[in-house]
C-alpha positions in Angstrom: -4.8 26.2 16.9 -1.2 25.7 15.9 0.5 28.1 13.5 0.4 25.8 10.5 -3.3 25.2 10.8 -3.9 28.9 11.4 -1.9 29.8 8.3 -3.7 27.3 6.2 -7.1 28.6 7.4 -6.1 32.2 6.5 -4.9 31.1 3.1 -8.2 29.4 2.4 -10.1 32.5 3.5 -8.0 34.6 1.2 -8.6 32.3 -1.8 -12.4 32.2 -1.0 -12.4 36.0 -0.9 -10.6 36.1 -4.3 -13.0 33.7 -5.8 -15.8 35.9 -4.6 -14.3 38.9 -6.2 -13.9 37.1 -9.5 -17.6 36.0 -9.4 -18.7 39.7 -8.8 -16.4 40.8 -11.6 -18.1 38.3 -14.0 -21.6 39.4 -12.8 -20.6 43.1 -13.3 -19.5 42.3 -16.9 -22.8 40.5 -17.5 -24.7 43.6 -16.5 -26.2 42.1 -13.3 -25.6 45.3 -11.3 -27.1 47.7 -13.9 -30.3 47.3 -12.0 -30.9 46.1 -8.4 -30.7 42.3 -8.8 -33.1 40.0 -7.1 -31.4 38.2 -4.2 -32.2 34.9 -5.9 -29.9 35.9 -8.8 -27.0 36.5 -6.3 -27.8 33.3 -4.5 -27.8 31.2 -7.8 -24.4 32.6 -8.8 -23.0 31.9 -5.3 -24.3 28.3 -5.3 -22.8 27.7 -8.8 -19.4 28.8 -7.4 -19.8 26.6 -4.3 -20.8 23.6 -6.4 -17.8 24.0 -8.7 -15.5 24.2 -5.6 -17.2 21.1 -4.2 -16.8 19.1 -7.4 -13.1 20.0 -7.6 -12.6 19.1 -3.9 -14.3 15.7 -4.4 -12.2 14.9 -7.5 -9.0 15.8 -5.6 -9.9 13.9 -2.5 -10.8 10.8 -4.6 -7.4 10.9 -6.3 -5.7 11.0 -2.9 -7.7 8.0 -1.7 -6.8 6.1 -4.9 -3.1 7.0 -4.6 -3.0 5.5 -1.1 -4.2 2.0 -2.2 -0.9 0.6 -3.2 -0.1 -1.6 -6.1 -1.7 -4.8 -4.9 -4.8 -5.6 -2.9 -6.3 -8.8 -1.4 -9.6 -10.1 -2.8 -12.3 -9.8 -0.2 -13.6 -13.3 -1.1 -10.4 -15.5 -1.3 -7.7 -13.2 0.1 -5.4 -13.6 -3.0 -3.3 -10.6 -3.9 -4.0 -8.9 -7.3 -2.6 -5.9 -9.1 -4.5 -2.6 -8.6 -5.1 -0.3 -11.5 -6.6 3.2 -11.5 -9.7 3.9 -13.6 -11.6 7.1 -14.2 -15.4 7.3 -14.1 -17.9 10.0 -13.9 -20.5 10.0 -11.2 -23.2 12.5 -10.3 -22.7 14.0 -6.8 -25.0 16.3 -5.0 -23.1 19.1 -6.7 -23.2 17.7 -10.2 -20.9 15.5 -12.3 -17.6 14.5 -10.8 -14.8 12.6 -12.6 -13.4 10.2 -10.1 -10.2 8.2 -10.1 -10.7 4.8 -8.4 -8.5 1.9 -7.5 -9.8 -1.3 -9.1 -8.5 -4.9 -8.9 -9.8 -8.1 -10.6 -9.8 -11.6 -9.1 -10.3 -14.1 -11.9 -10.7 -17.2 -9.7 -13.6 -15.4 -7.9 -14.8 -13.8 -11.1 -15.2 -10.4 -9.6 -13.7 -6.9 -9.6 -13.3 -5.1 -6.3 -12.4 -1.6 -5.1 -9.6 -1.6 -2.5 -10.3 1.9 -1.4 -14.0 1.2 -0.6 
């Protein structure tokens, strides 16, 4: 593993540890540790944190894909170039609702919209 990749991995691990500490602080404030909690209570909180991270990662990745589409795209039917615009839409992922930014273009002669990033 080269130094840049190794450094990035360590930074990710540090951030994950910090997120974990914040989660435990919240649980402590909510009184979860005043008694011995069920493991399922700990698991539910951990899953909620993981799902939030997953949703944010999906949103960011979708923005990166949309940003790489360029300002024009060829219609898959006729091949004519058309302007690309970015649109937001909410979809439901395995981890819950995600607000996506997608590249969309319209071909009037073919009477269709298409998604250059797909």
